[in-house]
N, CA, C and O atoms as CSV, one atom per row, in Angstrom:
chain,resi,resn,atom,element,x,y,z
A,1,MET,N,N,1.023,-1.506,0.083
A,1,MET,CA,C,-0.259,0.001,-0.130
A,1,MET,C,C,0.593,1.326,0.262
A,1,MET,O,O,0.988,1.565,1.404
A,2,TYR,N,N,0.854,2.307,-1.095
A,2,TYR,CA,C,1.046,3.133,-0.674
A,2,TYR,C,C,0.301,4.832,-0.164
A,2,TYR,O,O,-0.727,5.498,-0.279
A,3,PHE,N,N,1.966,4.876,0.569
A,3,PHE,CA,C,1.115,5.998,1.799
A,3,PHE,C,C,1.853,7.235,1.229
A,3,PHE,O,O,3.054,6.990,1.122
A,4,GLN,N,N,1.578,8.276,0.894
A,4,GLN,CA,C,2.560,9.770,0.599
A,4,GLN,C,C,2.433,10.271,1.795
A,4,GLN,O,O,1.622,10.200,2.718
A,5,THR,N,N,3.730,10.959,1.498
A,5,THR,CA,C,3.833,11.583,2.811
A,5,THR,C,C,4.137,13.318,2.656
A,5,THR,O,O,4.155,13.674,1.478
A,6,GLY,N,N,4.273,13.959,3.240
A,6,GLY,CA,C,4.446,15.738,3.154
A,6,GLY,C,C,3.179,16.318,3.905
A,6,GLY,O,O,2.770,15.970,5.012
A,7,LEU,N,N,2.658,17.261,3.078
A,7,LEU,CA,C,1.986,18.555,3.350
A,7,LEU,C,C,0.841,18.714,2.385
A,7,LEU,O,O,0.968,19.366,1.348
A,8,PHE,N,N,-0.411,18.043,2.772
A,8,PHE,CA,C,-1.142,18.911,1.308
A,8,PHE,C,C,-2.067,19.826,2.109
A,8,PHE,O,O,-2.334,19.889,3.309
A,9,THR,N,N,-2.446,20.486,1.080
A,9,THR,CA,C,-3.564,22.561,2.055
A,9,THR,C,C,-4.628,22.346,0.714
A,9,THR,O,O,-4.425,21.876,-0.406
A,10,SER,N,N,-5.770,22.875,1.321
A,10,SER,CA,C,-6.710,23.588,0.308
A,10,SER,C,C,-7.117,24.525,0.752
A,10,SER,O,O,-7.092,24.664,1.975
A,11,GLU,N,N,-7.639,25.504,-0.074
A,11,GLU,CA,C,-8.085,26.550,0.148
A,11,GLU,C,C,-9.425,26.475,-0.333
A,11,GLU,O,O,-9.723,25.983,-1.421
A,12,SER,N,N,-10.171,26.926,0.420
A,12,SER,CA,C,-11.712,27.320,0.197
A,12,SER,C,C,-12.023,29.143,0.964
A,12,SER,O,O,-11.695,29.587,2.065
A,13,VAL,N,N,-12.802,29.830,-0.249
A,13,VAL,CA,C,-13.133,30.670,0.449
A,13,VAL,C,C,-14.947,30.540,0.492
A,13,VAL,O,O,-15.561,29.655,-0.105
A,14,SER,N,N,-15.730,31.856,1.510
A,14,SER,CA,C,-17.005,32.181,1.507
A,14,SER,C,C,-17.781,32.776,0.120
A,14,SER,O,O,-17.132,33.094,-0.876
A,15,ASP,N,N,-18.826,32.852,0.170
A,15,ASP,CA,C,-19.809,34.190,-0.294
A,15,ASP,C,C,-19.514,35.459,-0.070
A,15,ASP,O,O,-19.891,35.998,0.971
A,16,GLY,N,N,-18.670,36.244,-1.175
A,16,GLY,CA,C,-18.696,37.464,-1.153
A,16,GLY,C,C,-17.311,37.903,-0.962
A,16,GLY,O,O,-17.003,39.084,-0.797
A,17,HIS,N,N,-16.188,36.578,-0.997
A,17,HIS,CA,C,-15.025,36.923,-1.149
A,17,HIS,C,C,-14.433,37.680,-2.298
A,17,HIS,O,O,-14.819,37.411,-3.436
A,18,PRO,N,N,-13.500,38.633,-2.092
A,18,PRO,CA,C,-13.160,39.128,-2.860
A,18,PRO,C,C,-12.593,38.225,-4.196
A,18,PRO,O,O,-12.930,38.531,-5.340
A,19,ASP,N,N,-11.803,37.221,-3.940
A,19,ASP,CA,C,-11.061,36.373,-4.860
A,19,ASP,C,C,-12.151,35.597,-6.045
A,19,ASP,O,O,-12.023,35.375,-7.249
A,20,LYS,N,N,-13.476,35.266,-4.858
A,20,LYS,CA,C,-14.506,34.217,-5.621
A,20,LYS,C,C,-14.851,35.406,-6.618
A,20,LYS,O,O,-14.660,35.272,-7.827
A,21,ILE,N,N,-15.495,36.871,-5.931
A,21,ILE,CA,C,-16.044,37.652,-6.724
A,21,ILE,C,C,-15.093,37.908,-8.254
A,21,ILE,O,O,-15.615,37.584,-9.321
A,22,CYS,N,N,-13.723,38.493,-8.227
A,22,CYS,CA,C,-12.895,38.114,-9.217
A,22,CYS,C,C,-13.088,36.918,-9.997
A,22,CYS,O,O,-12.529,37.677,-10.788
A,23,ASP,N,N,-13.239,36.160,-10.406
A,23,ASP,CA,C,-13.137,34.886,-10.510
A,23,ASP,C,C,-13.940,34.853,-11.495
A,23,ASP,O,O,-13.634,34.726,-12.681
A,24,GLN,N,N,-15.459,35.014,-10.837
A,24,GLN,CA,C,-16.571,35.410,-11.859
A,24,GLN,C,C,-15.894,36.864,-12.874
A,24,GLN,O,O,-15.640,37.288,-14.002
A,25,ILE,N,N,-15.885,37.041,-11.912
A,25,ILE,CA,C,-15.434,38.710,-13.636
A,25,ILE,C,C,-14.833,38.221,-14.572
A,25,ILE,O,O,-15.086,38.453,-15.754
A,26,SER,N,N,-13.310,36.932,-13.845
A,26,SER,CA,C,-12.712,36.928,-15.308
A,26,SER,C,C,-13.112,35.832,-15.729
A,26,SER,O,O,-12.378,35.688,-16.707
A,27,ASP,N,N,-13.796,34.891,-15.689
A,27,ASP,CA,C,-15.028,33.763,-16.346
A,27,ASP,C,C,-15.508,34.453,-17.554
A,27,ASP,O,O,-15.288,34.320,-18.758
A,28,ALA,N,N,-16.399,35.408,-16.679
A,28,ALA,CA,C,-17.572,36.205,-17.591
A,28,ALA,C,C,-16.932,36.694,-18.681
A,28,ALA,O,O,-17.417,36.348,-19.758
A,29,ILE,N,N,-15.612,37.675,-18.718
A,29,ILE,CA,C,-14.505,37.474,-19.809
A,29,ILE,C,C,-14.477,36.866,-20.905
A,29,ILE,O,O,-14.815,37.204,-22.040
A,30,LEU,N,N,-13.899,35.617,-20.340
A,30,LEU,CA,C,-13.507,35.172,-21.253
A,30,LEU,C,C,-14.847,34.375,-21.823
A,30,LEU,O,O,-14.832,34.095,-23.022
A,31,ASP,N,N,-16.051,33.979,-21.007
A,31,ASP,CA,C,-17.325,33.565,-21.748
A,31,ASP,C,C,-17.647,34.168,-22.500
A,31,ASP,O,O,-18.250,33.670,-23.451
A,32,ALA,N,N,-17.381,35.616,-22.425
A,32,ALA,CA,C,-17.950,36.288,-23.647
A,32,ALA,C,C,-17.112,36.760,-25.292
A,32,ALA,O,O,-17.455,37.069,-26.433
A,33,CYS,N,N,-15.435,36.502,-24.243
A,33,CYS,CA,C,-14.863,36.571,-25.776
A,33,CYS,C,C,-15.260,35.142,-26.564
A,33,CYS,O,O,-15.618,35.251,-27.737
A,34,LEU,N,N,-15.206,33.754,-25.936
A,34,LEU,CA,C,-15.534,32.657,-26.713
A,34,LEU,C,C,-16.765,32.526,-27.255
A,34,LEU,O,O,-17.136,31.703,-28.092
A,35,ALA,N,N,-17.448,33.493,-26.662
A,35,ALA,CA,C,-19.423,33.638,-27.152
A,35,ALA,C,C,-19.344,34.134,-28.976
A,35,ALA,O,O,-20.119,33.988,-29.921
A,36,GLN,N,N,-17.821,34.841,-28.792
A,36,GLN,CA,C,-17.782,35.805,-30.165
A,36,GLN,C,C,-17.058,34.873,-30.846
A,36,GLN,O,O,-17.506,34.340,-31.861
A,37,ASP,N,N,-15.613,34.532,-30.237
A,37,ASP,CA,C,-14.749,33.941,-31.182
A,37,ASP,C,C,-14.054,32.693,-30.139
A,37,ASP,O,O,-13.202,32.748,-29.252
A,38,PRO,N,N,-14.985,31.406,-30.806
A,38,PRO,CA,C,-14.627,29.997,-30.111
A,38,PRO,C,C,-12.889,30.052,-30.287
A,38,PRO,O,O,-12.467,29.052,-29.707
A,39,HIS,N,N,-11.974,30.679,-30.747
A,39,HIS,CA,C,-10.730,30.509,-30.830
A,39,HIS,C,C,-10.165,31.448,-30.129
A,39,HIS,O,O,-8.941,31.525,-30.232
A,40,ALA,N,N,-10.758,32.265,-29.370
A,40,ALA,CA,C,-10.051,33.183,-28.523
A,40,ALA,C,C,-8.867,32.819,-27.510
A,40,ALA,O,O,-9.024,31.727,-26.964
A,41,ARG,N,N,-7.844,33.441,-27.195
A,41,ARG,CA,C,-6.655,32.870,-26.231
A,41,ARG,C,C,-7.049,34.171,-25.116
A,41,ARG,O,O,-6.762,35.306,-25.495
A,42,VAL,N,N,-7.664,34.011,-23.830
A,42,VAL,CA,C,-8.062,35.255,-22.790
A,42,VAL,C,C,-7.226,34.429,-21.956
A,42,VAL,O,O,-7.194,33.212,-21.772
A,43,ALA,N,N,-6.355,35.685,-21.356
A,43,ALA,CA,C,-5.292,35.334,-19.896
A,43,ALA,C,C,-5.831,36.607,-19.398
A,43,ALA,O,O,-5.314,37.585,-19.937
A,44,ILE,N,N,-7.204,36.996,-18.052
A,44,ILE,CA,C,-7.511,37.820,-17.784
A,44,ILE,C,C,-7.466,37.804,-16.200
A,44,ILE,O,O,-7.873,36.746,-15.719
A,45,GLU,N,N,-7.120,38.610,-15.442
A,45,GLU,CA,C,-7.130,38.377,-14.085
A,45,GLU,C,C,-7.856,39.564,-13.364
A,45,GLU,O,O,-7.396,40.685,-13.581
A,46,ALA,N,N,-8.619,39.482,-12.778
A,46,ALA,CA,C,-9.161,40.983,-11.621
A,46,ALA,C,C,-8.897,40.931,-10.571
A,46,ALA,O,O,-8.799,39.841,-10.009
A,47,ALA,N,N,-8.715,41.956,-10.012
A,47,ALA,CA,C,-8.592,41.997,-8.804
A,47,ALA,C,C,-9.381,43.536,-8.073
A,47,ALA,O,O,-9.499,44.631,-8.622
A,48,ILE,N,N,-9.891,43.066,-6.484
A,48,ILE,CA,C,-10.288,44.507,-6.197
A,48,ILE,C,C,-9.787,44.362,-4.508
A,48,ILE,O,O,-9.311,43.497,-3.772
A,49,LYS,N,N,-10.221,45.773,-4.433
A,49,LYS,CA,C,-10.010,46.230,-3.155
A,49,LYS,C,C,-10.838,47.504,-2.744
A,49,LYS,O,O,-10.373,48.642,-2.789
A,50,GLY,N,N,-11.599,47.317,-2.503
A,50,GLY,CA,C,-12.698,48.589,-1.551
A,50,GLY,C,C,-13.383,48.682,-2.539
A,50,GLY,O,O,-14.085,47.689,-2.735
A,51,ASP,N,N,-13.517,49.860,-3.602
A,51,ASP,CA,C,-14.193,50.306,-4.943
A,51,ASP,C,C,-13.190,50.439,-5.946
A,51,ASP,O,O,-13.494,51.042,-6.976
A,52,LEU,N,N,-12.288,50.073,-5.841
A,52,LEU,CA,C,-11.793,49.541,-6.870
A,52,LEU,C,C,-11.432,48.466,-7.681
A,52,LEU,O,O,-11.383,47.458,-6.976
A,53,LEU,N,N,-11.123,48.192,-8.988
A,53,LEU,CA,C,-11.412,46.972,-9.814
A,53,LEU,C,C,-10.304,47.091,-10.750
A,53,LEU,O,O,-10.226,48.058,-11.507
A,54,CYS,N,N,-9.709,46.441,-10.740
A,54,CYS,CA,C,-8.644,46.182,-11.853
A,54,CYS,C,C,-8.407,45.000,-12.700
A,54,CYS,O,O,-7.721,44.058,-12.304
A,55,ILE,N,N,-8.964,45.035,-13.856
A,55,ILE,CA,C,-9.013,44.014,-14.821
A,55,ILE,C,C,-7.658,43.925,-15.710
A,55,ILE,O,O,-7.568,44.942,-16.396
A,56,LEU,N,N,-6.612,43.060,-15.908
A,56,LEU,CA,C,-5.490,42.979,-16.071
A,56,LEU,C,C,-5.771,42.132,-16.781
A,56,LEU,O,O,-6.846,41.534,-16.733
A,57,GLY,N,N,-4.280,41.765,-18.098
A,57,GLY,CA,C,-3.783,40.470,-18.839
A,57,GLY,C,C,-3.752,40.745,-20.116
A,57,GLY,O,O,-3.400,41.849,-20.532
A,58,GLU,N,N,-4.057,39.932,-20.753
A,58,GLU,CA,C,-3.964,39.729,-22.413
A,58,GLU,C,C,-4.204,38.916,-23.268
A,58,GLU,O,O,-3.751,37.794,-23.040
A,59,LEU,N,N,-4.748,39.048,-24.175
A,59,LEU,CA,C,-5.970,38.197,-25.020
A,59,LEU,C,C,-5.622,38.391,-26.662
A,59,LEU,O,O,-4.933,39.117,-27.379
A,60,THR,N,N,-6.485,37.345,-26.769
A,60,THR,CA,C,-5.985,37.506,-28.533
A,60,THR,C,C,-7.493,37.054,-28.924
A,60,THR,O,O,-8.090,36.043,-28.557
A,61,THR,N,N,-7.879,37.964,-29.667
A,61,THR,CA,C,-9.214,37.765,-29.999
A,61,THR,C,C,-9.995,38.672,-31.204
A,61,THR,O,O,-9.615,39.800,-31.515
A,62,THR,N,N,-10.800,38.194,-31.639
A,62,THR,CA,C,-11.825,38.564,-32.563
A,62,THR,C,C,-13.075,39.682,-32.232
A,62,THR,O,O,-13.663,40.525,-32.910
A,63,ALA,N,N,-13.150,39.247,-30.887
A,63,ALA,CA,C,-14.710,39.232,-30.291
A,63,ALA,C,C,-14.189,41.313,-29.887
A,63,ALA,O,O,-13.144,41.959,-29.829
A,64,SER,N,N,-15.420,41.541,-29.743
A,64,SER,CA,C,-15.585,42.729,-29.320
A,64,SER,C,C,-16.195,43.107,-28.083
A,64,SER,O,O,-17.333,43.572,-28.143
A,65,ILE,N,N,-15.430,42.947,-26.568
A,65,ILE,CA,C,-15.928,43.013,-25.605
A,65,ILE,C,C,-15.998,44.641,-25.092
A,65,ILE,O,O,-15.592,45.617,-25.723
A,66,ASP,N,N,-16.680,44.622,-23.664
A,66,ASP,CA,C,-16.346,45.872,-22.536
A,66,ASP,C,C,-16.175,45.959,-21.321
A,66,ASP,O,O,-16.854,46.545,-20.478
A,67,PRO,N,N,-14.702,45.015,-21.160
A,67,PRO,CA,C,-14.866,44.612,-19.768
A,67,PRO,C,C,-14.926,44.995,-18.824
A,67,PRO,O,O,-14.920,44.354,-17.773
A,68,ALA,N,N,-14.988,45.979,-18.945
A,68,ALA,CA,C,-15.671,47.498,-17.306
A,68,ALA,C,C,-17.021,46.424,-17.358
A,68,ALA,O,O,-17.217,45.333,-16.823
A,69,ALA,N,N,-17.788,47.219,-18.203
A,69,ALA,CA,C,-19.330,46.890,-18.115
A,69,ALA,C,C,-19.643,45.254,-17.595
A,69,ALA,O,O,-20.353,44.965,-16.631
A,70,ILE,N,N,-18.883,44.216,-18.543
A,70,ILE,CA,C,-19.111,42.831,-18.425
A,70,ILE,C,C,-18.548,42.639,-17.204
A,70,ILE,O,O,-18.587,41.443,-16.915
A,71,ALA,N,N,-17.819,43.601,-15.997
A,71,ALA,CA,C,-17.579,43.376,-14.662
A,71,ALA,C,C,-18.965,44.013,-13.730
A,71,ALA,O,O,-19.532,43.355,-12.858
A,72,ARG,N,N,-19.416,45.661,-14.198
A,72,ARG,CA,C,-20.439,45.344,-13.351
A,72,ARG,C,C,-21.439,44.679,-13.285
A,72,ARG,O,O,-21.876,44.373,-12.175
A,73,GLY,N,N,-22.245,44.165,-14.756
A,73,GLY,CA,C,-23.138,43.190,-14.805
A,73,GLY,C,C,-23.070,42.128,-13.856
A,73,GLY,O,O,-24.018,41.871,-13.114
A,74,VAL,N,N,-21.834,41.406,-13.839
A,74,VAL,CA,C,-21.429,40.520,-12.722
A,74,VAL,C,C,-21.768,40.938,-11.103
A,74,VAL,O,O,-22.363,40.425,-10.156
A,75,LEU,N,N,-21.048,42.135,-11.369
A,75,LEU,CA,C,-21.348,42.517,-10.017
A,75,LEU,C,C,-22.922,42.848,-9.860
A,75,LEU,O,O,-23.320,42.398,-8.785
A,76,ARG,N,N,-23.923,43.481,-10.579
A,76,ARG,CA,C,-25.174,43.176,-10.254
A,76,ARG,C,C,-25.682,41.964,-10.102
A,76,ARG,O,O,-26.761,41.850,-9.520
A,77,ASP,N,N,-25.013,40.850,-10.586
A,77,ASP,CA,C,-26.139,39.620,-10.614
A,77,ASP,C,C,-25.717,38.759,-9.229
A,77,ASP,O,O,-26.536,38.119,-8.569
A,78,ILE,N,N,-24.732,38.833,-9.013
A,78,ILE,CA,C,-24.206,38.627,-7.417
A,78,ILE,C,C,-24.560,39.257,-6.550
A,78,ILE,O,O,-24.218,38.836,-5.446
A,79,GLY,N,N,-25.135,40.142,-6.574
A,79,GLY,CA,C,-26.035,40.952,-5.731
A,79,GLY,C,C,-25.661,42.749,-5.311
A,79,GLY,O,O,-26.272,43.395,-4.460
A,80,HIS,N,N,-24.781,43.143,-5.969
A,80,HIS,CA,C,-24.089,44.252,-5.867
A,80,HIS,C,C,-24.609,45.668,-6.478
A,80,HIS,O,O,-23.911,46.607,-6.862
A,81,GLU,N,N,-26.009,45.564,-6.462
A,81,GLU,CA,C,-26.614,46.940,-6.712
A,81,GLU,C,C,-26.127,47.761,-5.983
A,81,GLU,O,O,-25.208,48.523,-6.284
A,82,VAL,N,N,-27.048,47.650,-4.289
A,82,VAL,CA,C,-27.128,48.482,-3.388
A,82,VAL,C,C,-25.857,48.322,-3.007
A,82,VAL,O,O,-25.412,47.848,-4.052
A,83,GLY,N,N,-24.754,48.380,-2.123
A,83,GLY,CA,C,-23.851,48.425,-1.498
A,83,GLY,C,C,-23.466,46.932,-1.096
A,83,GLY,O,O,-22.446,46.675,-0.457
A,84,ARG,N,N,-24.235,46.122,-1.461
A,84,ARG,CA,C,-24.047,43.984,-0.747
A,84,ARG,C,C,-22.395,44.173,-0.594
A,84,ARG,O,O,-21.691,44.453,-1.565
A,85,TRP,N,N,-21.705,43.922,1.177
A,85,TRP,CA,C,-20.234,43.706,1.281
A,85,TRP,C,C,-19.375,45.344,1.173
A,85,TRP,O,O,-18.154,45.482,1.096
A,86,GLY,N,N,-20.181,46.215,1.190
A,86,GLY,CA,C,-19.785,47.572,0.559
A,86,GLY,C,C,-19.153,47.838,-0.745
A,86,GLY,O,O,-18.167,48.552,-0.933
A,87,LEU,N,N,-19.911,47.108,-1.731
A,87,LEU,CA,C,-19.458,47.109,-2.965
A,87,LEU,C,C,-21.121,47.874,-3.530
A,87,LEU,O,O,-22.254,47.944,-3.053
A,88,VAL,N,N,-20.547,48.264,-4.580
A,88,VAL,CA,C,-21.496,49.081,-5.393
A,88,VAL,C,C,-21.813,49.064,-6.770
A,88,VAL,O,O,-22.037,50.202,-7.181
A,89,ALA,N,N,-21.898,48.316,-7.504
A,89,ALA,CA,C,-21.978,48.029,-9.531
A,89,ALA,C,C,-21.491,49.181,-10.244
A,89,ALA,O,O,-20.535,49.275,-11.014
A,90,ASP,N,N,-22.785,50.519,-9.628
A,90,ASP,CA,C,-22.073,51.435,-10.944
A,90,ASP,C,C,-21.611,52.549,-10.223
A,90,ASP,O,O,-21.760,53.650,-10.754
A,91,GLN,N,N,-20.859,52.454,-8.660
A,91,GLN,CA,C,-19.835,53.156,-8.707
A,91,GLN,C,C,-18.637,52.736,-8.218
A,91,GLN,O,O,-17.987,53.342,-7.367
A,92,MET,N,N,-18.375,51.854,-8.665
A,92,MET,CA,C,-16.772,51.014,-9.034
A,92,MET,C,C,-15.760,51.710,-10.189
A,92,MET,O,O,-15.841,51.725,-11.418
A,93,ARG,N,N,-14.885,52.215,-9.363
A,93,ARG,CA,C,-13.978,52.695,-10.054
A,93,ARG,C,C,-12.833,51.106,-11.024
A,93,ARG,O,O,-12.035,50.322,-10.511
A,94,ILE,N,N,-13.226,51.218,-12.291
A,94,ILE,CA,C,-12.727,50.363,-13.237
A,94,ILE,C,C,-11.299,50.319,-13.838
A,94,ILE,O,O,-11.286,50.519,-15.053
A,95,ILE,N,N,-10.252,50.131,-13.336
A,95,ILE,CA,C,-9.075,50.621,-14.581
A,95,ILE,C,C,-8.541,48.953,-15.076
A,95,ILE,O,O,-8.143,48.006,-14.398
A,96,THR,N,N,-8.782,49.150,-16.827
A,96,THR,CA,C,-8.405,47.832,-17.452
A,96,THR,C,C,-6.911,48.146,-18.300
A,96,THR,O,O,-6.650,49.079,-19.059
A,97,ASN,N,N,-6.178,47.159,-17.922
A,97,ASN,CA,C,-5.001,47.067,-18.697
A,97,ASN,C,C,-4.590,45.471,-19.316
A,97,ASN,O,O,-3.796,44.641,-18.874
A,98,ILE,N,N,-5.490,45.435,-20.526
A,98,ILE,CA,C,-5.652,44.614,-21.290
A,98,ILE,C,C,-4.377,44.562,-22.696
A,98,ILE,O,O,-4.437,45.455,-23.541
A,99,SER,N,N,-3.552,43.727,-22.784
A,99,SER,CA,C,-2.594,43.795,-24.565
A,99,SER,C,C,-2.934,42.636,-25.052
A,99,SER,O,O,-3.737,41.839,-24.569
A,100,LEU,N,N,-2.262,42.532,-26.106
A,100,LEU,CA,C,-2.106,41.207,-26.784
A,100,LEU,C,C,-1.743,40.412,-26.885
A,100,LEU,O,O,-0.709,40.645,-27.513
A,101,GLN,N,N,-1.819,39.076,-26.659
A,101,GLN,CA,C,-1.107,38.322,-26.106
A,101,GLN,C,C,0.461,38.437,-26.728
A,101,GLN,O,O,0.543,39.090,-27.769
A,102,SER,N,N,1.390,38.012,-26.328
A,102,SER,CA,C,2.668,37.764,-26.020
A,102,SER,C,C,2.835,36.783,-27.382
A,102,SER,O,O,2.396,35.668,-27.102
A,103,PRO,N,N,3.338,36.846,-28.788
A,103,PRO,CA,C,4.079,35.349,-29.747
A,103,PRO,C,C,3.952,34.470,-29.107
A,103,PRO,O,O,3.185,33.524,-29.285
A,104,GLU,N,N,4.887,34.693,-28.029
A,104,GLU,CA,C,5.652,33.377,-26.603
A,104,GLU,C,C,4.534,32.614,-26.532
A,104,GLU,O,O,4.515,31.407,-26.775
A,105,ILE,N,N,3.303,33.480,-26.105
A,105,ILE,CA,C,2.315,32.727,-25.504
A,105,ILE,C,C,1.856,31.680,-26.610
A,105,ILE,O,O,1.935,30.451,-26.626
A,106,GLY,N,N,1.393,32.514,-27.450
A,106,GLY,CA,C,1.001,31.731,-29.186
A,106,GLY,C,C,1.903,30.545,-29.400
A,106,GLY,O,O,1.408,29.533,-29.896
A,107,ALA,N,N,3.296,30.571,-29.045
A,107,ALA,CA,C,3.930,29.455,-30.254
A,107,ALA,C,C,3.903,28.136,-29.176
A,107,ALA,O,O,4.193,26.979,-29.479
A,108,GLY,N,N,3.555,28.533,-28.079
A,108,GLY,CA,C,3.525,27.650,-26.624
A,108,GLY,C,C,2.156,26.859,-26.885
A,108,GLY,O,O,2.111,25.648,-26.668
A,109,VAL,N,N,1.163,27.487,-27.302
A,109,VAL,CA,C,-0.556,26.672,-27.336
A,109,VAL,C,C,-0.344,26.209,-28.685
A,109,VAL,O,O,-1.086,25.227,-28.691
A,110,ASP,N,N,0.329,26.280,-30.171
A,110,ASP,CA,C,0.320,25.912,-31.248
A,110,ASP,C,C,0.985,24.801,-31.952
A,110,ASP,O,O,2.215,24.810,-31.899
A,111,GLY,N,N,0.507,24.003,-32.495
A,111,GLY,CA,C,0.969,22.652,-32.833
A,111,GLY,C,C,1.314,21.809,-31.820
A,111,GLY,O,O,1.634,22.307,-30.740
A,112,ALA,N,N,1.310,20.793,-31.942
A,112,ALA,CA,C,1.561,19.443,-31.684
A,112,ALA,C,C,2.026,19.528,-29.821
A,112,ALA,O,O,1.289,19.087,-28.939
A,113,ASP,N,N,3.458,20.228,-29.549
A,113,ASP,CA,C,3.297,19.786,-28.511
A,113,ASP,C,C,2.297,21.427,-27.787
A,113,ASP,O,O,2.325,22.570,-28.243
A,114,LEU,N,N,1.627,20.966,-26.732
A,114,LEU,CA,C,0.823,22.384,-26.853
A,114,LEU,C,C,0.678,22.556,-25.526
A,114,LEU,O,O,0.660,21.466,-24.953
A,115,GLY,N,N,0.562,23.515,-24.771
A,115,GLY,CA,C,0.567,24.483,-23.580
A,115,GLY,C,C,2.027,25.180,-23.569
A,115,GLY,O,O,3.133,24.992,-24.075
A,116,ALA,N,N,1.041,26.591,-22.220
A,116,ALA,CA,C,2.101,27.653,-22.510
A,116,ALA,C,C,3.403,27.929,-21.507
A,116,ALA,O,O,4.182,28.881,-21.536
A,117,GLY,N,N,3.373,26.361,-20.281
A,117,GLY,CA,C,3.826,26.167,-19.480
A,117,GLY,C,C,3.794,27.249,-18.265
A,117,GLY,O,O,4.815,27.768,-17.816
A,118,ASP,N,N,2.706,27.469,-17.878
A,118,ASP,CA,C,2.706,28.665,-16.874
A,118,ASP,C,C,0.956,28.594,-15.918
A,118,ASP,O,O,0.421,29.407,-15.164
A,119,GLN,N,N,0.365,26.746,-16.606
A,119,GLN,CA,C,-0.943,26.504,-16.372
A,119,GLN,C,C,-0.672,25.916,-14.299
A,119,GLN,O,O,0.440,25.687,-13.824
A,120,GLY,N,N,-1.644,25.845,-13.716
A,120,GLY,CA,C,-1.844,24.926,-12.875
A,120,GLY,C,C,-3.098,24.389,-12.660
A,120,GLY,O,O,-4.054,24.490,-13.430
A,121,LEU,N,N,-3.070,23.702,-11.384
A,121,LEU,CA,C,-4.217,22.982,-10.652
A,121,LEU,C,C,-4.217,23.554,-9.789
A,121,LEU,O,O,-3.295,23.847,-9.029
A,122,MET,N,N,-6.354,24.057,-9.768
A,122,MET,CA,C,-6.975,24.379,-8.826
A,122,MET,C,C,-7.880,23.553,-8.158
A,122,MET,O,O,-8.397,22.791,-8.974
A,123,PHE,N,N,-8.257,23.392,-7.122
A,123,PHE,CA,C,-9.736,23.020,-6.715
A,123,PHE,C,C,-9.966,23.282,-5.525
A,123,PHE,O,O,-9.183,23.549,-4.614
A,124,GLY,N,N,-11.578,23.165,-5.547
A,124,GLY,CA,C,-12.500,23.454,-4.625
A,124,GLY,C,C,-13.024,24.681,-4.499
A,124,GLY,O,O,-13.871,24.904,-3.635
């Protein structure tokens, strides 16, 4: 019988946690890109502190999206229209810094040897 030795950890966050909110925003941006461009490459992250939301990353797509509008829609959908947990969707300051995906990432995911080398595994 095989027994693993070492430390095993896992993270769990509750409803309203900024990480969970940011994940939903990033996922919604990905979904919006893929809805218009099934071949889109999207590497977008979001970070939130108080009334400031930063949307950062790289993408390659023919889709036409408005990341700030998508983010506000997500915030409204999860109950942040009137100040739940101190957030009000229409009063958030949103900064976006999204550029074209680097050619090195494209080269890493095209062809037979797929993978950009920056992937991880998360669960929970």
